[in-house]
C-alpha positions as CSV (number, residue, x, y, z in Angstrom):
1,M,110.6,110.7,105.7
2,I,108.7,107.8,103.6
3,A,111.7,104.8,104.1
4,H,109.4,101.9,102.5
5,A,109.2,104.3,99.3
6,I,113.1,103.8,98.0
7,R,114.1,100.5,97.1
8,T,117.3,99.1,98.3
9,D,117.3,95.7,97.0
10,S,118.7,96.3,93.9
11,T,121.3,98.7,94.5
12,P,124.6,97.6,94.4
13,R,127.1,98.3,97.7
14,I,129.1,101.1,97.7
15,E,132.2,100.9,100.0
16,K,132.9,104.4,101.9
17,V,136.6,104.2,99.9
18,P,137.3,106.8,97.3
19,E,137.7,104.4,94.5
20,S,134.5,102.7,95.4
21,I,132.8,106.1,95.7
22,W,134.2,107.6,92.5
23,S,133.3,104.2,90.5
24,A,129.8,104.9,91.6
25,L,129.6,108.5,90.8
26,P,127.9,109.7,87.6
27,R,130.5,111.0,85.4
28,D,129.4,114.9,85.6
29,L,130.5,114.5,89.2
30,K,133.6,112.7,89.3
31,D,136.0,115.4,88.8
32,R,134.3,117.6,91.5
33,F,134.6,114.8,93.7
34,L,138.0,114.2,93.1
35,S,139.0,117.9,93.4
36,E,137.2,117.9,96.8
37,Y,139.0,114.5,97.9
38,R,142.6,115.9,96.6
39,Q,142.1,119.3,98.6
40,G,141.0,117.3,101.7
41,L,144.0,115.5,101.7
42,R,146.2,118.3,101.2
43,D,144.5,119.9,104.0
44,A,144.9,116.7,106.5
45,G,148.4,116.7,105.5
46,E,148.9,119.9,106.8
47,S,146.6,120.0,110.0
48,L,147.8,116.5,110.7
49,R,143.7,116.1,111.4
50,L,141.6,113.7,109.4
51,E,137.9,115.2,110.4
52,T,137.8,117.2,107.3
53,L,138.4,114.3,104.9
54,H,136.2,111.8,106.8
55,E,133.4,114.4,106.0
56,I,134.2,114.7,102.3
57,I,134.1,111.1,102.0
58,E,130.8,110.6,104.0
59,Q,129.2,113.1,101.7
60,W,130.6,111.9,98.7
61,W,129.6,108.4,99.6
62,R,126.1,109.6,100.3
63,R,125.7,111.2,96.9
64,A,127.1,107.9,95.4
65,V,124.6,105.6,96.9
66,L,121.5,108.1,96.1
67,A,122.9,108.0,92.4
68,N,122.5,104.3,92.2
69,H,119.0,104.2,93.8
70,E,116.3,103.5,91.4
71,L,113.6,105.2,92.7
72,S,109.8,103.9,92.8
73,A,107.1,105.8,91.5
74,E,105.9,106.2,95.1
75,T,109.3,108.0,96.0
76,V,108.9,110.0,92.8
77,D,105.4,111.3,93.9
78,V,106.4,112.2,97.1
79,V,109.4,114.0,95.6
80,H,106.7,116.2,93.6
81,R,104.7,116.6,95.9
82,L,107.0,118.2,98.3
83,R,108.3,120.5,95.8
84,A,104.8,121.5,95.1
85,G,104.7,122.6,98.7
86,E,101.8,119.7,99.8
87,E,102.4,117.9,103.0
88,V,102.9,114.1,103.0
89,D,102.5,111.3,105.4
90,T,106.3,110.3,107.5
91,V,106.9,107.6,109.2
92,S,109.7,107.0,112.3
93,V,113.0,105.4,111.1
94,D,115.8,104.2,112.7
95,L,118.7,106.0,111.4
96,D,121.2,104.7,113.2
97,G,119.9,101.0,112.3
98,L,120.1,101.9,108.7
99,R,123.5,103.4,108.8
100,R,124.6,100.1,110.6
101,R,123.3,98.2,107.2
102,T,125.1,100.1,105.0
């Protein structure tokens, strides 16, 4: 992963709550999110367990964050190179530290 290639300074903060996630998603994903979220609510009501609902929120929050990132030219280049099967340089990243900042 090349962490320095993704700009985060101009990205709006998206909270891990359904309203914020829905607002940040592109129009073509909003209905799919609502459908999965509502199904998760029904499942949670029947099972009395929230794990699945938390997973749905986490997955869609990540999609919303990525949909709102402007990728640098370097990041786009890395994506093209990876898709072409080329090897790219990587760096270590403290994922837990990054998660705490979001």
